[in-house]
Residue frames as a rotation matrix with the C-alpha (Angstrom) as fourth column:
MET 1
0.565 0.825 -0.003 0.00
0.825 -0.565 0.001 0.00
-0.001 -0.003 -1.000 0.00
SER 2
0.901 -0.279 0.333 2.31
-0.229 -0.956 -0.181 2.72
0.369 0.086 -0.925 1.18
THR 3
0.135 -0.919 -0.371 5.96
0.729 0.346 -0.590 3.07
0.671 -0.191 0.717 2.01
SER 4
0.117 -0.142 -0.983 7.51
0.914 -0.372 0.162 5.10
-0.389 -0.917 0.087 4.77
SER 5
-0.835 -0.473 -0.280 8.31
0.323 -0.834 0.447 7.90
-0.445 0.283 0.850 2.29
ASP 6
-0.530 0.744 0.407 4.74
0.530 -0.084 0.844 7.93
0.662 0.663 -0.349 0.93
THR 7
-0.957 0.193 -0.218 2.70
0.062 -0.594 -0.802 10.77
-0.284 -0.781 0.556 2.43
THR 8
-0.599 0.786 -0.152 -0.51
-0.430 -0.156 0.889 10.05
0.675 0.599 0.431 0.54
LEU 9
-0.380 0.579 0.722 -3.57
-0.834 0.124 -0.538 9.40
-0.401 -0.806 0.435 2.65
HIS 10
-0.509 0.291 -0.810 -5.01
-0.424 0.735 0.530 5.93
0.749 0.613 -0.250 2.37
PRO 11
0.410 0.711 0.572 -7.73
-0.884 0.155 0.441 4.07
0.225 -0.686 0.692 4.27
VAL 12
-0.790 -0.594 -0.152 -6.82
-0.511 0.775 -0.373 1.00
0.339 -0.217 -0.915 6.29
LEU 13
0.249 0.933 -0.261 -9.41
-0.631 0.361 0.686 -1.72
0.735 -0.006 0.679 6.60
ARG 14
-0.920 -0.387 0.057 -9.70
-0.301 0.608 -0.735 -3.68
0.250 -0.693 -0.676 9.82
ILE 15
0.102 0.958 -0.269 -12.55
-0.382 0.287 0.879 -5.99
0.919 0.013 0.395 10.70
ASP 16
-0.640 -0.232 0.733 -13.25
-0.764 0.090 -0.639 -6.60
0.083 -0.969 -0.235 14.37
PHE 17
-0.143 0.551 -0.822 -14.56
-0.015 0.829 0.559 -10.02
0.990 0.092 -0.111 15.31
PRO 18
0.158 0.229 0.961 -16.18
-0.909 -0.347 0.232 -9.68
0.387 -0.909 0.153 18.74
PRO 19
0.888 0.211 -0.409 -15.13
0.441 -0.643 0.626 -10.07
-0.131 -0.737 -0.664 21.43
ASP 20
0.615 -0.705 -0.355 -11.40
-0.323 -0.635 0.702 -9.47
-0.720 -0.317 -0.618 20.73
GLN 21
-0.082 -0.642 0.763 -10.17
0.674 0.528 0.517 -10.80
-0.734 0.556 0.389 17.41
ARG 22
0.400 0.126 -0.908 -9.20
-0.407 -0.863 -0.299 -8.66
-0.821 0.489 -0.294 14.41
LEU 23
0.220 -0.319 0.922 -8.53
0.835 0.550 -0.009 -9.20
-0.504 0.772 0.387 10.75
GLY 24
0.781 0.031 -0.624 -6.53
-0.132 -0.968 -0.212 -6.58
-0.611 0.248 -0.752 8.90
HIS 25
0.770 -0.489 -0.410 -3.70
-0.577 -0.261 -0.774 -5.64
0.272 0.832 -0.483 6.60
GLY 26
-0.113 -0.911 0.397 -0.97
-0.989 0.143 0.048 -7.23
-0.101 -0.387 -0.917 8.74
LYS 27
-0.057 0.147 0.988 -2.53
-0.263 0.952 -0.157 -10.68
-0.963 -0.268 -0.016 8.84
MET 28
0.920 0.382 0.090 -3.24
0.002 0.226 -0.974 -10.52
-0.392 0.896 0.207 5.11
GLN 29
0.470 -0.833 -0.291 0.39
-0.835 -0.313 -0.452 -9.57
0.286 0.456 -0.843 4.46
LEU 30
-0.277 -0.534 0.799 1.46
-0.775 0.616 0.143 -12.53
-0.568 -0.580 -0.584 6.61
LEU 31
0.456 0.526 0.718 -0.72
0.027 0.798 -0.602 -14.86
-0.890 0.294 0.350 4.51
GLU 32
0.944 -0.129 -0.304 0.78
-0.326 -0.213 -0.921 -13.50
0.054 0.968 -0.243 1.30
LEU 33
0.064 -0.996 0.063 4.28
-0.984 -0.074 -0.164 -14.09
0.168 -0.051 -0.985 2.63
ILE 34
-0.121 -0.032 0.992 3.41
-0.435 0.900 -0.024 -17.63
-0.892 -0.435 -0.123 3.79
ARG 35
0.852 0.471 0.227 2.12
0.021 0.403 -0.915 -18.28
-0.523 0.785 0.333 0.28
GLU 36
0.749 -0.598 -0.285 5.39
-0.576 -0.374 -0.727 -16.96
0.329 0.709 -0.625 -1.21
THR 37
-0.171 -0.942 0.289 7.81
-0.954 0.085 -0.287 -18.63
0.246 -0.325 -0.913 1.18
GLY 38
0.257 0.331 -0.908 5.98
-0.142 0.942 0.303 -21.80
0.956 0.050 0.289 2.25
SER 39
-0.363 -0.522 -0.772 7.04
0.726 0.361 -0.585 -21.02
0.584 -0.773 0.248 5.78
ILE 40
0.790 0.602 -0.114 5.54
0.509 -0.542 0.669 -19.29
0.341 -0.586 -0.735 8.82
SER 41
0.368 -0.752 -0.548 9.05
0.678 -0.187 0.711 -18.62
-0.637 -0.633 0.440 10.11
ALA 42
-0.612 -0.626 0.483 10.27
0.780 -0.377 0.500 -17.02
-0.130 0.683 0.719 6.86
ALA 43
0.090 0.738 0.669 7.09
0.635 -0.560 0.532 -15.00
0.767 0.376 -0.519 6.54
GLY 44
0.840 0.205 -0.503 7.54
0.540 -0.409 0.735 -13.72
-0.055 -0.889 -0.454 10.09
ARG 45
-0.091 -0.958 -0.272 11.18
0.744 -0.247 0.621 -12.80
-0.662 -0.146 0.735 9.43
ALA 46
-0.513 -0.057 0.856 10.13
0.779 -0.449 0.437 -10.89
0.360 0.892 0.275 6.30
MET 47
0.446 0.739 0.505 7.79
0.334 -0.661 0.672 -8.86
0.831 -0.131 -0.541 8.51
ASP 48
-0.465 -0.753 0.465 10.46
-0.251 -0.391 -0.885 -8.42
0.849 -0.529 -0.007 11.20
MET 49
0.348 0.572 0.743 8.58
-0.915 0.034 0.403 -10.49
0.205 -0.819 0.535 13.76
SER 50
-0.584 -0.573 0.575 9.47
-0.723 0.689 -0.048 -13.58
-0.369 -0.444 -0.817 15.73
TYR 51
-0.793 0.292 -0.534 8.36
-0.099 0.803 0.587 -17.04
0.601 0.519 -0.608 14.69
ARG 52
-0.741 0.526 -0.416 6.24
0.638 0.359 -0.682 -17.19
-0.210 -0.771 -0.601 17.85
ARG 53
-0.475 0.576 -0.665 4.39
-0.246 -0.813 -0.528 -13.98
-0.845 -0.087 0.528 16.98
ALA 54
-0.579 0.239 -0.779 3.78
-0.802 0.003 0.597 -15.15
0.145 0.971 0.189 13.40
TRP 55
-0.832 0.267 -0.487 2.60
0.232 0.964 0.131 -18.55
0.505 -0.004 -0.863 14.64
LEU 56
-0.673 0.608 -0.422 0.22
0.453 -0.111 -0.884 -16.91
-0.584 -0.786 -0.201 17.15
LEU 57
-0.437 0.514 -0.738 -1.28
-0.671 -0.733 -0.113 -14.76
-0.599 0.446 0.665 14.39
VAL 58
-0.659 0.166 -0.734 -1.75
-0.533 0.585 0.611 -17.83
0.531 0.794 -0.297 12.18
ASP 59
-0.845 0.336 -0.416 -3.28
0.509 0.745 -0.431 -19.74
0.165 -0.576 -0.801 15.08
GLU 60
-0.579 0.658 -0.481 -5.65
-0.019 -0.601 -0.799 -16.84
-0.815 -0.453 0.360 15.76
MET 61
-0.435 0.420 -0.797 -6.77
-0.895 -0.298 0.332 -16.78
-0.098 0.857 0.505 12.11
ASN 62
-0.762 0.117 -0.637 -7.26
-0.138 0.932 0.336 -20.54
0.633 0.344 -0.694 12.12
ARG 63
-0.775 0.482 -0.410 -9.46
0.597 0.344 -0.725 -20.24
-0.208 -0.806 -0.554 15.23
MET 64
-0.688 0.505 -0.521 -11.52
-0.384 -0.863 -0.329 -17.38
-0.616 -0.026 0.787 13.73
PHE 65
-0.179 0.563 -0.807 -13.06
-0.978 -0.014 0.208 -19.51
0.106 0.826 0.554 11.01
ASN 66
0.659 0.556 0.507 -14.71
-0.590 0.800 -0.110 -22.89
-0.467 -0.227 0.855 10.48
GLN 67
0.902 -0.407 0.141 -11.92
0.402 0.677 -0.617 -23.95
0.156 0.613 0.774 8.14
PRO 68
0.240 -0.885 -0.400 -8.15
0.656 -0.155 0.738 -23.58
-0.715 -0.440 0.543 8.48
VAL 69
0.911 -0.049 -0.409 -6.57
-0.268 -0.825 -0.498 -20.52
-0.313 0.563 -0.765 6.85
VAL 70
0.066 -0.943 -0.325 -3.04
-0.938 0.053 -0.344 -21.96
0.341 0.327 -0.881 6.97
GLU 71
0.993 0.114 -0.036 -2.09
-0.099 0.954 0.282 -25.62
0.066 -0.277 0.959 7.07
SER 72
0.245 -0.962 0.121 1.32
-0.959 -0.259 -0.112 -26.43
0.139 -0.088 -0.986 8.49
GLN 73
0.787 -0.154 -0.597 3.53
0.086 0.986 -0.140 -29.46
0.611 0.059 0.790 8.61
ARG 74
0.856 -0.501 0.132 5.91
-0.226 -0.132 0.965 -30.09
-0.466 -0.856 -0.226 11.47
GLY 75
0.212 -0.887 -0.410 9.62
-0.977 -0.177 -0.123 -30.28
0.037 0.426 -0.904 10.81
GLY 76
0.716 -0.089 0.692 11.51
-0.076 0.976 0.204 -33.47
-0.694 -0.198 0.692 10.37
LYS 77
-0.128 -0.808 0.575 13.78
0.618 0.388 0.684 -34.96
-0.776 0.442 0.450 7.74
GLN 78
-0.208 0.107 0.972 12.08
0.939 -0.257 0.229 -32.95
0.274 0.961 -0.047 5.00
GLY 79
-0.984 -0.176 0.007 11.64
0.163 -0.924 -0.345 -29.90
0.067 -0.339 0.938 7.20
GLY 80
-0.297 0.921 -0.254 8.41
0.542 -0.057 -0.839 -28.24
-0.786 -0.387 -0.482 8.07
GLY 81
-0.939 0.030 0.343 6.38
0.278 -0.523 0.806 -25.96
0.203 0.852 0.483 5.99
ALA 82
-0.348 0.872 -0.346 3.13
0.286 -0.253 -0.924 -24.13
-0.893 -0.420 -0.161 5.71
GLU 83
-0.895 0.133 0.425 0.69
0.389 -0.232 0.892 -23.32
0.217 0.964 0.156 2.98
VAL 84
-0.666 0.738 -0.106 -2.31
-0.634 -0.636 -0.440 -21.09
-0.393 -0.226 0.892 2.69
SER 85
-0.556 0.540 0.631 -5.37
0.418 0.839 -0.349 -23.33
-0.718 0.069 -0.692 2.41
ALA 86
-0.599 0.457 0.657 -7.97
0.684 -0.134 0.717 -22.98
0.416 0.879 -0.233 -0.34
PHE 87
0.525 0.795 -0.304 -10.17
0.833 -0.407 0.374 -21.22
0.174 -0.449 -0.876 2.23
GLY 88
0.144 -0.573 -0.806 -7.26
0.549 -0.632 0.547 -18.94
-0.823 -0.521 0.224 3.15
GLU 89
-0.830 -0.412 0.377 -6.74
0.521 -0.329 0.787 -18.05
-0.200 0.850 0.488 -0.51
GLU 90
-0.078 0.899 0.431 -10.44
0.773 -0.219 0.596 -17.15
0.630 0.380 -0.677 -0.79
LEU 91
0.582 0.240 -0.777 -10.21
0.761 -0.496 0.418 -15.10
-0.285 -0.835 -0.471 2.41
LEU 92
-0.355 -0.829 -0.433 -7.18
0.491 -0.559 0.668 -13.23
-0.796 0.024 0.605 1.10
SER 93
-0.764 0.113 0.635 -8.80
0.605 -0.215 0.766 -12.60
0.223 0.970 0.096 -2.27
ARG 94
0.261 0.960 0.107 -12.04
0.799 -0.276 0.533 -11.32
0.541 -0.054 -0.839 -0.72
PHE 95
0.422 -0.166 -0.891 -10.22
0.699 -0.567 0.436 -9.13
-0.578 -0.807 -0.123 1.82
ARG 96
-0.676 -0.729 -0.107 -8.06
0.458 -0.529 0.715 -7.52
-0.578 0.434 0.691 -0.88
ALA 97
-0.512 0.589 0.625 -11.18
0.656 -0.201 0.727 -6.93
0.554 0.783 -0.283 -3.04
LEU 98
0.534 0.718 -0.447 -12.93
0.831 -0.347 0.435 -5.38
0.158 -0.603 -0.782 -0.04
GLU 99
-0.069 -0.666 -0.743 -9.92
0.610 -0.618 0.497 -3.11
-0.790 -0.419 0.448 0.52
ARG 100
-0.877 -0.280 0.389 -10.10
0.476 -0.413 0.776 -1.92
-0.057 0.867 0.496 -3.10
ARG 101
-0.063 0.938 0.342 -13.85
0.715 -0.196 0.671 -1.25
0.696 0.287 -0.658 -2.90
PHE 102
0.510 0.193 -0.838 -13.40
0.819 -0.406 0.405 0.56
-0.263 -0.893 -0.365 0.42
ALA 103
-0.473 -0.778 -0.412 -10.63
0.524 -0.625 0.579 2.76
-0.708 0.058 0.704 -1.03
ALA 104
-0.762 0.249 0.597 -12.74
0.519 -0.316 0.794 3.57
0.387 0.915 0.112 -4.10
LEU 105
0.298 0.944 -0.143 -15.71
0.810 -0.171 0.562 4.44
0.506 -0.283 -0.815 -1.91
ALA 106
0.519 -0.160 -0.840 -13.58
0.679 -0.519 0.519 6.70
-0.519 -0.839 -0.161 0.28
ALA 107
-0.227 -0.771 0.596 -11.66
0.973 -0.207 0.103 8.37
0.044 0.603 0.797 -2.58
ASP 108
0.187 0.354 0.916 -13.64
0.412 -0.875 0.254 11.63
0.892 0.330 -0.310 -2.68
ASP 109
0.978 0.207 0.028 -13.47
0.052 -0.371 0.927 12.10
0.203 -0.905 -0.374 1.08
LEU 110
0.399 -0.908 -0.131 -9.76
0.764 0.250 0.595 11.27
-0.507 -0.337 0.793 1.13
ASP 111
-0.191 -0.417 0.889 -9.17
0.846 -0.528 -0.066 13.83
0.497 0.740 0.454 -1.62
TRP 112
0.601 0.494 0.628 -11.00
0.107 -0.829 0.550 16.41
0.792 -0.263 -0.551 0.48
LEU 113
0.918 -0.315 -0.243 -8.95
0.277 0.065 0.959 15.54
-0.286 -0.947 0.147 3.55
GLU 114
0.072 -0.944 0.321 -5.76
0.977 0.132 0.170 15.72
-0.203 0.302 0.932 1.49
ARG 115
-0.022 -0.020 1.000 -6.64
0.583 -0.812 -0.003 19.19
0.812 0.583 0.030 0.19
ASN 116
0.612 0.434 0.661 -7.39
-0.202 -0.722 0.661 20.41
0.765 -0.539 -0.354 3.70
ARG 117
0.784 -0.364 -0.503 -4.62
0.621 0.451 0.641 18.89
-0.006 -0.815 0.580 5.79
ARG 118
0.778 -0.585 -0.230 -1.68
-0.437 -0.767 0.470 20.83
-0.451 -0.265 -0.852 7.10
ALA 119
0.662 -0.603 -0.445 1.45
-0.381 0.241 -0.893 20.41
0.646 0.760 -0.070 5.00
ILE 120
0.863 -0.457 -0.214 4.12
0.481 0.615 0.624 18.13
-0.154 -0.642 0.751 6.42
SER 121
0.800 -0.599 -0.023 7.35
-0.591 -0.782 -0.197 19.98
0.100 0.171 -0.980 7.13
């Protein structure tokens, strides 16, 4: 979405699952990295987080839904690994589509905010 040098306003979508679970950009980025790397550990490192933190986020997502979002295999001779399940792929696709629709819906208001915000010095 944005980089640290990007000063453009952009909406950030987060869905709260009562009582205390959340689904947002960070978890979706983690899923994308698990898809790319085949590893929870490597995905966590790419996001500058510990394996434990990445695993806890995956575990939370897996508990949020009726189907697993990520399926993992324990280490051993062939090493461990993880893959985004078919359900997880659908979740990721729908979340990214929702982000795009949300941004399009908010575009006029974001433009107004941009025109009226104080310049960054």
